[in-house]
N, C-alpha and C positions, 0 to 999 in steps of 0.2 A: 503493499500500499504505499503510496505516494502522498506522507502529510504535510508536505513542505508547501503544497498549494492552500491547505489551511490555517497552518500554524503561523505566527506573528513573526515576522521578521529578527526582531528583537531578542525573541526567544530561541530562535534557530540558531543564531550566531552566539548566544552563551553556553557555558557548561552548566551544569547543576550543581548545586553546594555539595561538597563532597562532605558526609557523615556516615562513611563505611566502617562498620564493625571489624576492627582488629585483635585479634586475639594477644594477650598480654596479661602478664601478673601484676604489673604496677600501671595504672595508668594516669598519665600527667597533660595529657593533651587537650583535654577540654575548658579548663577552667571552672573545674566543678568543687565543690566544699567535700574533702577526704574523708570527712567524720559521719557515720550512720547515726543514725537515733537510737541511742541506747535501748534495749528491750523493754524498761519499765515506760519508755515515753512512745514507742511502738503499741504496746498493749493500749496506752490512753488514745492515743490517734487512732486506731483501729477498734476500739470499742466507739467512739463517734461515728464512724465510716457502718459499723453494724446497722447503726437506725437510720440510713438512707434507703429508700423506697425505690430502688434501682431500675423498677417499671415506670418508673414516674420523668418527666422533665427536672431539669436543674433550675433553679430560681434566674430566671429572665433578666439580666443585666446586673445580678448578683449585688442586689439593694444592699443586704448586710453587710456585705464585703466592703462595698463602697462606703458605708457608712462608717467602719469601723477604720478603714485605712486614710478616709479622709480625717477622722482625727489624728491619725498617729501621725498623719504627715503636716497635718495644722493647715488643710486647708477644706473650703466649703466643699459638702456632697456633690455638687452639680459641677466642680473642676476637676471630677475624675471618673476614669472610665478603665475597666478591668479588659483582660485580654488573656488569650491563650498563651503565654509566654509575649515578651516585646516582640515578638517577630511579627505576631498579626497585627499589635497594634500599629507597627512599622507600616504593611500591608494597608492596612485599615486609612491612614494618612495617605498613602501614595494612592490609594484608590480616590478618595473622596477628593484631594485637590488636582489629579491630574486633567489636564486639560490637552487639548490637539497641540501646543507648541510649551508644554514645560519644561523647565528646568530643574534638574536636582545637583546640587552641589555636594561634594564632601573631600575631604581632605584623605589624603592617602600617604602610606597604608591605612587602612583602618578596616572595620567589621562588614565583612564581605556582605552582607544581606540588604543592607542598605544600597549598593549597585542592582544587584538582582532583584530586587521589589522595585525598584526604580525603572529599570530596564523593562519589566514586565509590564507595568502599566504604561509605556510609552513613553516615558520620561527622555531628553535628551540630558545624560550625565557628564557633568562637567567634573573634573579632578585637580584638585591642585595638591602636589607632591609636599611633605613636609618639610620645614629646615633643617638644618644639619643637626641642631639640639632636638629633633622630632616635637618642634614645637609647630603650632598655625605658621604659615607663612601669609600671616594676614593683609601684607600690600597688594600678594596676588590675589586674593580672595576678595579683598574691596574691589581691587580693578575688574575681574571678572563681574561682581553684583553692579558697578556701576556701569558696564556694557547691556547687562541684562539680568533684574533681579531675579535669581530664583525662586520657583514658587517652594521648594523643601531644601533646606540646609539638614544635614546630618553632623554631630558633632560627639563622638564618644568618649567620657569625661566621667574617669579616666579612658585614654585611647587603649582601644584592642587593635592590634597585637603587641604596641609598644611598652603601655603599660602607665604611663605617665599622664597628669592633668595636664591638661593646656593651659597657659597664661590665662587667667580668669579677665584681663582687662581687654586680652585679643578677642576672645569671648562676644564680651561687649560691645567691641568694636563692630563686630560682624552684625549683632545684634541691633546697633544703632543704624549702620548701613542698610539692611536690608527691608524690604518692605515684604518679603515673605515670611515662612513660617521657619523658624531655628531652633529644631530638636536637639536637646543635651540630655544625651541617652547615658543616664547615670546608673547602668548597669550593677558596676562596682563600686557604688557609693559606699558600702559597708566597709570598705576597706580604705577609702579613704577619706572619709568622712567630710568631704567635697562636696558642695552641692550649690545649685542655682536655685533652690526654691524661694528663699528669702526676695527673688528677684522678679517673681510673677508678676507683682502687684507694680511694677515698672515697666515691663516690656508684654505689651499686648500680642507680640509674635512668638512668644516664647513657651513653649513646651517641652514637660521634663518625663523622661521613660525611667520606670525602675520596674525592679523585676524580684521574684524571691529565688530563681535559679542557682544564683551563685551562693547563695546561703544556706542551702540544703536541700531546696525542694525542685531541683531541676527535673526531677522526672514528671510532675504535676503541673509544669506549664505556667506558671501564675506572673501574668507583667501589671502594670501599671501605668496608663497615660496621665496625665497632669497639665491643665491647660485653662486658657479661658473658658467660661461656661458656653458664651456661644459659639464656640468650634466645637465643644463637648457635644451641644445638642446636633450639628450636622455630621458627626461623625458617629453618632450614635445610630443614625438613617444607614449607613455602610455597615456597621457590626453585626453580624449574623445574631439569632436573637438568644440562643442558647451556647455560646462561643465559649463558656468557661462551664466544667462540667463541675457536679455537686461534690464529687471527690477533691477537687482541688480547689473549692471553697472553704470547705471544712478545714483542708490541711494550711489553707491561707489565717483562717482565723487562729489554729493551732500556734501556728508561728506566733501570733500577739500573744497569744496566752504563756506561752511557754519563751517569750523571746532573751529572757538573760542566759538562758541553754544556750542557744545559737550565738548570743554575742559572746560568751566564754569561747566558742569554737572559731568564732571570727578574730578574736584575740591571740587565740595561738595558732592560727594561721599569718596573723599579721608577725609575731615573735619567730616563726617560722623562716618566714619571708625575710627578716633581716637576717637569719644565720647562713640561709640558703646563699643568699647574696654577699656574704661576706666568702665564702668557703668556692663560689665561683668567682670572685676577685682574685682568689689566690690562685687560681689554676692559670699558667702561663698559657699565652695563646687563645684566653677565651676573653671576652670585653663583654660583661653585664652592663644593662643601665638602671637606672633606681625606677622602681616599682610604686605605685599607690593602689596595683590591683593585688589580685591572688595569683599571679604569674609574675615570670620573669625574664623577659625578653635579653637575649645575648647574641653578640657573633662571635665566629670564632677563626682561626687562621687557616683549617682545615674545611676541605667540602661540606657543607650543614646537612646537605642531604645523605654524605656518607655515614657522619655520622650519627642520624638520627637511624637510620637502617641498622649500624654496628649496635647500638643502644637496645634496640628494638632487639636483637637477636640474645639479649640479655633479660629479655621482658620487659622492658620497660617501653612504655609510647610515650614519646614526646612530639611536638609538631614543628616542622621546617617554614618559612614566611619569606617570601620572595619580596625584595625589594623595589618597589615598581621603578624609583629613579635611578637606580645604580646597576639593579639588575643581583645585586648580591642577595645569598639568602642565608637569613640567621635563623635563629631558633625561641622557639616559646617553650616553657616549661611550666606549668602548672605547680604552685606550693602545696605540696602533700602532706601528709603525717611526718614526723622527725623519721622514722626507720625507713620509710619510701624516698625521702630527700637524700639521706644517708647513701642508700641503695644507688640512685640516680647519680651521683657525685662519684661513686665508686666508679660505676658504668662510664662517666664520661672520661674522667683520668685513666682510665685503661684503655679507652679509645686515642687520647689526643697526645698520650706519653710513649705510642707504638712506635 
């Protein structure tokens, strides 16, 4: 069958997002929380889930969840929308705001789904490489905005894959200069504790994304979009009625009810991040970069793809990242448990010192 006559050109010309299952003993490639729920917590969560009538649809729009998390984030309830992970909320934005000649602006490298979902919705995606310090090249971005304001601009804060928070004043310059929607994706907020939430009242074009995927509920796909009530009203017309399943809604409330336990895990990850950064810094041929997230981005003098393959042979999965400007391939490693990080360092040393 020749499907090319039906499928959009933008879809035909791109590759699907790679999320293949790769067998490994230690998984440090996807920026997940390495700590599982303790058995007593699992029992409490399962007890709540047992009461779910699986033959009934979820609460449409997750009203209880919206109320609880609006209070948690300190915003009005009509400023918040829930989604099946941040990915769905990015898709909703792209779908609702797409026009016949819409532009979408992103710095690169950054989270791949901004570009993919933009292309899928017919946007002209404009990319601006980061500067040599992995910060926003605000001059180049403002120049593009001045020629044609993008409908959507996505800024990952901290940035994935580089791990750093961009300079806040540069993001504010973009908010000032753009008449389009500027989305600040705070997926890794819990590890940086830096946020643009207080600026929502200042900028009518600011939208913020949050998620519970990085703090322990990646499997449940729970995301939040926070923005102007007028925009939420329109986005709600695009959102599918039962987009967030009942079990995920229960898990999100469970997070709030036991937040201190999840925060303890986050603090442990931050401590391990510091230790891992120091150990990487002491390996000759490795150049790690400071991180505000739950992963560390680093370059190495050897071929990064080969390094990742050799480390995988030792049962540890990490992720190679190709930089768009130079073509150089670097590596991103998730901060794991202490013993996982130590195993990774041993494996890396064995490869680097061969």
